[in-house]
N, C-alpha and C positions, 0 to 999 in steps of 0.2 A: 382596457388599454388598447386593444385592437380597434375598437370603435373610435377612440380618440385619434388614433393614427390615421384611420381612413378619413375621418372628418378633416383633419389637418391637411391631408393630401388633396382633398376635394376643394377646400378653401384656397389653397395655393394655386391649384389649376384654374379656379374661377378668377382669382386676382390676376394671374398671368394673361388670361383671355381678355379681361377688362383692359389691361395695360396695352395689349396688342391692338385691341379695337380702338383705343384712343389714339394710338400712333397712326393707324390707318385713317382715321377721321381727319387728323391733322394733315397728312399727306394728300388726302382727297381735297381738303379745303385749299391747300397751297396750289394743287393742280388746277382747280377751278379758277382761282385768282389769276394764275398764269395764262390760262386759255382766254379768259376775258380780257386780260391785258394785251395779248397778241392780237385779238380781234380789234380792240380799240386802236392799237398802234397802226394796223393796216388801214382802218377807217380814217385816222388822222393823215396818213400818207395820201390816200385817195382823195381827200377833201381839198388838197392843195392844187394849185395851178400846175398842170402836168409838166410844163417846160421848166418850172422852178424846183421840182422835186429833188433832182440831184444836188443842186446848190444848197437847198434848205437842210438836207439830211446828211450831208457829208461833214467831215471834220475840219474843213478849211474855211475859216471865217471870211477870208478875202473875197469870196465869190457870192456871199449872201445877198439875195435880191433886195432886202430891206422893205419897208421901214422896220426898224427894230431888229433885235437879234433873231437868228434862225434857230429852230429847235435843236439842230445838230444830230449827231449819230446816237447819243445816249439818252435814256429816259428812266425815270424812277417808276416803280410799281408799288403803290401803297399796300402794305401787308406782307411784302416779300423783302427779305434782307439780302444785301449784296454779299458775295463771297468775301472772305477775309483778304484774299490776294487781288481783289478787283481794283484796278488802278483809278478809275473815275468814280467809284462808289455808286454806280448806277446799275440796276439789274438788267435793263433792256438796252438793246443795241440794234440799230439799222445797219446792215452790211450791204454796201453797194460795190459794184465792180470798179473801184477807184484805184488808181495807181499814183503814188507820190512821185512828183517830177522835180522836186527841189524846193527848199524853203517852205515845206509844208503844203505847197499847192498840190491839189489833186485833179486828175483828169479821168474822164470816163473812157475806158478802153475796151474795145471789142475782143481783144486778145487776153483779157483777164482770165487767169487759170483757176476756175472754180466750177467743177462739174456739178456741184449741188445747185448752182444757179443756171446750169445749162450753158455755161461759158466755156470756151469762146463762142460768140454768136454775133450775127449781124444786128446791130442796134439801130442803125439809121435807115435801113431798108434799101441800101444801094447794092445788095447782093454780094458785097465783098466784106471780108473780115480783115481789118487793118489796125495799125497801131496809132492812128490819129485820135485826137481828143474828140469825143462825140458829145460832150456836155451841152453843146448848143444845137445838136442835130438829131438826138435820139428819138426814135419812134416807139420803142419799147424799153422798159427798164426792169431788169431782174433785181429783186430785193430779197434779202433774208432778214427776218426779224427774229432776234435771238434773245432769250431770257436765260440768265445764269444767276442762281440764288442759293443762299445757304438755307436749306430746309431743316426741319426738325429731325429728319432721318439722314442728313448729310447733304452734300452738294447736289443740286439738281439743274438740269438743262432742258429747255423746251424751245423748239425752233419752228418757224413757219416760213415757207418759201412762196413767193408770189411774183407775178409778172405784171407790172403796171403798164398800161397802154394809154395812148391819147384817146380819150373817149370819142 
């Protein structure tokens, strides 16, 4: 009877260890997918014509340089599921220092309040930080690429911050 009890306890401990190991493997797989997606998103951003980046990756379709539709601020990541409350149903998002000025139109402002981007900051190289639209004059562009997904172990977030400059 004692031997059977010890054997049952050992089997339960082994099965718990196996389940934990499988959860960790899933979380590691999700993390690797997310990191690869972040790298790819930044490469996609950097592959574009520098002066078009703001217009291509913001949410306002009225400034898209064309031809064809711009990628916009959101993107899917195969293998990762969006959170239940995600409005656009896309895991990835490009976050730019954009301010809505009416009718959905977005402007690039140096006074955008986001310390994670190093903002406010001089984007056009004139040594002043002002409230004017810099969408046609920026020399540097801070960007946050953020992934939010529903993982096996709950909601997850991974973010990369970069500064794109005119090569």
